[in-house]
C-alpha positions in Angstrom: 38.0 -3.6 34.2 39.6 -1.8 31.2 41.3 1.4 31.3 38.6 4.4 29.8 41.8 5.1 27.9 41.4 1.3 26.1 37.6 2.1 24.9 39.3 5.7 23.6 42.5 4.9 23.2 41.8 6.4 19.2 42.0 9.4 20.6 45.5 9.3 22.2 46.8 8.9 18.4 45.8 12.3 17.0 48.4 15.4 16.8 46.6 18.0 17.0 47.0 21.1 14.6 45.6 24.6 15.4 44.1 26.2 12.3 42.8 29.4 11.6 39.0 28.5 9.1 37.0 30.8 7.6 34.5 30.7 4.7 31.3 32.2 3.2 28.2 31.2 4.5 26.2 31.7 1.8 24.3 28.5 0.2 25.2 27.9 -2.9 23.1 26.4 -6.1 23.3 26.6 -9.9 20.4 28.6 -11.2 20.2 26.2 -14.0 19.1 23.3 -11.5 17.7 25.1 -8.7 17.9 24.0 -5.0 18.3 21.1 -3.6 15.0 19.9 -1.4 16.9 20.6 1.9 17.4 24.2 0.7 13.9 24.6 -0.5 12.2 23.6 2.3 15.0 25.3 4.3 14.6 28.6 3.5 10.4 28.6 4.3 8.5 29.3 7.3 5.9 26.9 9.6 6.9 24.8 7.0 4.6 21.4 7.1 5.1 17.8 4.6 2.8 15.3 4.5 4.2 11.6 3.4 2.4 9.2 2.2 3.7 5.2 1.8 2.6 2.3 2.7 2.9 2.2 6.3 3.1 -1.5 7.2 5.8 -1.4 4.9 7.6 0.6 6.5 7.8 -0.9 9.5 8.5 -4.1 8.8 11.4 -2.8 7.1 12.5 -1.2 10.7 13.4 -4.6 12.0 15.9 -5.9 8.9 19.1 -4.9 8.4 18.3 -3.3 4.8 18.7 -0.1 2.9 15.6 -1.5 0.3 13.8 2.1 -0.2 9.9 2.1 -0.7 8.1 4.4 -2.7 5.7 7.5 -1.3 4.4 10.3 -1.9 5.7 14.0 -1.1 4.0 17.5 -0.5 5.5 19.9 1.3 4.1 23.4 2.3 4.9 26.8 3.6 1.7 28.5 5.8 -0.6 26.4 4.3 0.8 27.1 0.4 2.2 24.3 -1.7 5.1 24.3 -2.6 6.6 21.1 -4.4 5.1 18.0 -4.7 6.1 15.0 -6.0 7.2 11.0 -5.7 10.3 10.2 -3.6 11.8 7.3 -2.0 11.9 6.2 1.6 13.6 3.9 4.0 14.2 3.7 7.9 17.7 5.0 8.9 19.3 4.8 12.0 20.7 1.9 14.8 19.2 2.8 18.2 16.4 4.5 17.2 15.2 1.5 15.3 15.4 -1.0 18.0 14.1 1.9 21.1 11.3 3.3 18.4 8.0 2.5 17.4 7.8 4.9 14.3 12.0 4.8 12.8 13.3 7.8 11.6 13.5 8.1 8.3 15.6 8.9 5.1 14.1 11.1 2.0 15.3 9.8 -1.8 14.7 11.8 -4.8 15.9 10.1 -7.6 16.9 12.3 -10.4 14.0 11.4 -12.5 11.7 12.8 -10.2 13.7 16.0 -9.5 12.0 17.8 -11.6 8.3 17.3 -10.8 9.7 18.2 -7.3 11.6 21.6 -8.9 14.5 21.2 -7.3 18.6 20.5 -8.8 20.7 17.6 -7.6 19.4 16.4 -4.0 21.0 14.2 -1.2 19.2 12.1 0.9 17.8 14.2 4.0 17.3 12.4 7.2 13.9 13.1 9.3 13.9 12.5 12.4 10.7 11.2 13.3 7.6 10.8 16.6 9.4 7.8 17.7 6.7 7.0 20.0 3.0 8.4 20.2 3.6 9.0 23.9 3.1 12.7 25.8 7.3 13.2 26.4 8.6 12.3 23.1 7.2 15.9 20.9 9.5 17.6 23.5 12.6 15.8 23.4 11.8 15.7 19.4 11.8 19.6 20.0 15.5 19.6 22.0 17.5 17.6 20.2 16.5 19.7 17.4 17.7 22.6 19.5 20.9 20.9 19.9 21.4 21.5 16.6 20.7 25.1 16.7 22.9 25.8 19.7 25.6 24.4 18.1 25.0 26.2 14.9 25.2 29.6 17.2 28.9 28.7 17.8 30.5 26.7 14.4 29.5 27.4 11.4 30.7 23.6 10.3 27.5 22.8 11.8 24.6 20.7 10.5 21.2 22.8 9.1 18.0 21.9 10.9 14.6 22.4 10.2 11.3 21.8 12.2 8.5 20.4 10.0 4.4 19.7 11.1 4.7 15.8 9.3 1.7 14.3 8.2 1.9 10.5 8.1 -1.0 8.8 5.7 -1.1 5.0 4.9 -1.5 4.5 1.3 -3.1 0.6 2.2 -5.6 2.8 4.1 -5.0 0.1 7.2 -3.5 3.1 9.8 -4.7 6.3 11.0 -3.4 9.7 9.4 -1.3 11.3 12.4 0.4 14.5 12.2 3.9 15.3 14.5 6.5 17.0 15.2 9.9 16.1 13.3 12.5 17.8 11.8 15.0 17.5 8.9 18.9 17.3 8.7 21.0 19.3 6.3 22.7 16.3 4.0 26.2 16.0 4.7 27.4 16.9 1.3 25.5 20.0 0.7 27.3 21.0 4.8 30.6 20.2 2.7 30.0 22.3 -0.5 28.6 25.3 1.7 32.0 25.8 2.9 34.2 24.4 -0.1 34.8 21.2 1.7 35.3 17.3 1.3 34.0 14.7 3.3 36.8 12.6 4.8 35.5 8.5 4.5 34.8 6.9 7.4 37.3 4.3 6.6 40.5 7.2 6.2 42.6 7.3 9.1 43.1 10.4 10.1 47.0 11.7 11.9 45.8 15.2 13.1 42.3 17.3 13.9 41.8 21.0 13.7 42.2 21.1 17.8 40.9 24.6 18.2 37.1 23.1 16.7 37.7 19.6 18.9 37.7 21.8 21.8 34.9 23.4 20.7 32.9 20.4 20.1 34.2 18.8 23.1 32.8 21.7 25.6 29.8 22.0 23.6 28.8 17.8 24.4 29.7 18.5 27.9 27.6 21.8 27.5 24.6 19.3 26.6 25.2 16.1 28.7 26.5 14.0 25.5 28.9 11.3 25.8 27.3 9.6 22.7 30.3 10.3 20.8 33.9 9.3 19.8 35.7 9.3 16.9 37.7 5.9 17.3 34.6 4.6 14.6 33.8 7.9 14.1 30.9 7.4 16.2 28.5 10.5 15.6 30.3 12.5 14.4 32.2 13.2 10.8 34.9 15.0 9.3 35.1 17.4 6.8 38.3 18.3 4.8 38.8 21.5 4.1 40.4 24.3 2.1 41.4 26.7 4.8 42.2 23.9 7.1 45.4 22.0 6.9 42.8 19.5 9.6 40.1 18.2 9.4 37.0 19.6 11.1 34.8 17.4 12.8 31.2 17.8 13.1 28.8 16.6 16.1 24.7 14.8 15.5 22.6 12.4 16.5 22.4 13.8 20.0 19.4 12.7 21.2 21.3 10.3 24.1 22.2 13.6 25.6 21.1 14.5 29.1 19.5 18.0 27.6 17.3 15.4 25.9 16.5 12.4 28.4 15.1 10.6 26.4 13.8 7.5 29.0 15.4 4.9 25.9 19.3 7.0 26.6 21.6 5.5 28.9 25.1 5.6 28.9 27.6 3.5 27.5 28.5 1.0 30.1 32.3 1.4 30.4 31.5 4.9 30.8 32.4 6.3 34.3 28.5 7.5 34.9 25.3 6.3 35.5 22.8 8.7 33.7 22.8 11.0 31.0 22.7 13.8 32.5 25.6 13.5 34.1 28.3 15.5 32.2 31.8 13.7 30.8 34.5 16.2 29.7 35.4 14.0 27.2 38.8 15.4 26.3 41.7 12.9 25.2 44.8 15.9 24.7 46.4 17.2 27.7 45.1 17.1 31.3 46.9 21.0 31.5 45.4 21.9 28.4 44.4 25.5 28.3 40.4 26.2 27.5 40.0 30.0 28.2 39.6 31.0 24.5 37.2 27.6 24.5 35.3 28.6 27.3 35.3 32.4 26.8 33.4 31.8 23.8 30.5 29.9 25.4 30.3 32.4 27.8 30.0 35.0 25.7 26.7 32.8 24.3 24.9 32.0 27.0 22.5 34.5 26.3 21.8 33.5 22.6 21.7 30.2 23.8 19.1 30.8 26.7 17.3 32.7 23.8 17.2 30.4 21.1 15.7 27.7 23.3 13.2 30.5 25.4 11.9 31.7 21.8 10.5 28.3 20.9 6.7 27.9 21.3 6.6 24.1 21.7 8.5 23.4 25.3 6.5 24.0 28.4 7.5 27.1 30.9 9.2 23.9 33.2 10.8 22.3 30.2 13.0 25.9 29.6 13.9 26.4 33.4 14.9 23.0 33.7 17.4 23.9 30.6 18.4 26.9 32.0 18.9 25.4 35.4 20.6 22.2 33.3 23.2 24.9 31.6 23.5 27.3 34.7 25.4 23.7 36.1 27.6 24.4 33.1 28.4 27.3 33.3 29.4 26.4 37.3 31.4 24.1 36.5 33.5 25.3 33.5 34.1 28.8 35.6 37.8 27.5 36.4 40.9 25.9 35.2 40.8 23.6 37.7 37.6 22.7 37.6 38.0 21.7 33.8 41.3 19.9 35.1 39.1 17.7 37.3 36.7 17.2 34.6 39.3 15.7 32.5 40.3 13.0 35.2 37.2 11.9 35.8 36.7 10.6 32.0 40.1 8.7 32.4 39.4 6.7 35.2 38.2 3.2 35.3 34.8 1.9 35.8 
């Protein structure tokens, strides 16, 4: 068997640079053009949207390796009051979810010619995480993945904003029944970068160093939620930002549906990893085993009550699920309670399977 180092060898080539990074957290947009569609929706409470499109075409395109968009009608409302409506374009997106889901996640595109009718300015494409399957467990899995983003928001300003939304799917051909399901929208990467005066590092561009403290924060966070579905070698579920106040790129994680915190039925660890199920944690740190994580762990210890408040205050999870999440995170805090425990976890991630 190949050693896990081989699978993640790109990590070993990194040089780490520790830098301070701070920036204004204000959303900025031109008064002449107005907010983007995401900004408009993000600021609203009790958000709901209606998507009307050819459902059969959307399902057919799920199986095709294509990025072809199709026409759709969009209505966005807050507390039942319409805030925007107009013509948009959508397509299926994702890789594993298109394979595992009956209904695919969606990319929403607003053409420039349609921005005025929607009352928005320059808008980047928005990812919509959909209901995947019409079964009893999926609504909670959607909410738990949304919460993973919110937990990372609590400890890192360089993180994707997300918004829960009630989505009504209408078939323009009348062949499918209208469905209303929970989902969430994800901030476009370009908008996240603009908020902090950063540039997006292209996935194909090699990087010689990485912001050390941000990497440590990301690693511990992924360990906390039990997510091993990420790596830097192919920028898998991690994007890089080059920011003015940082001499090294800052990593930003996304896609948490394979985490132990969510524990979706289709989620399985990569076969080369030394874990058998996603609820097992893996400390994917590629630096020194003797690295000092004390300051990083302190951030998590100080945020423990804040984390619990975030998921306890979401009304869409059962009390049993909230207890399960608390127990799962308590295991994490017990594991990272000593430097020796962390070293042990780092070593576990480097054994051959």
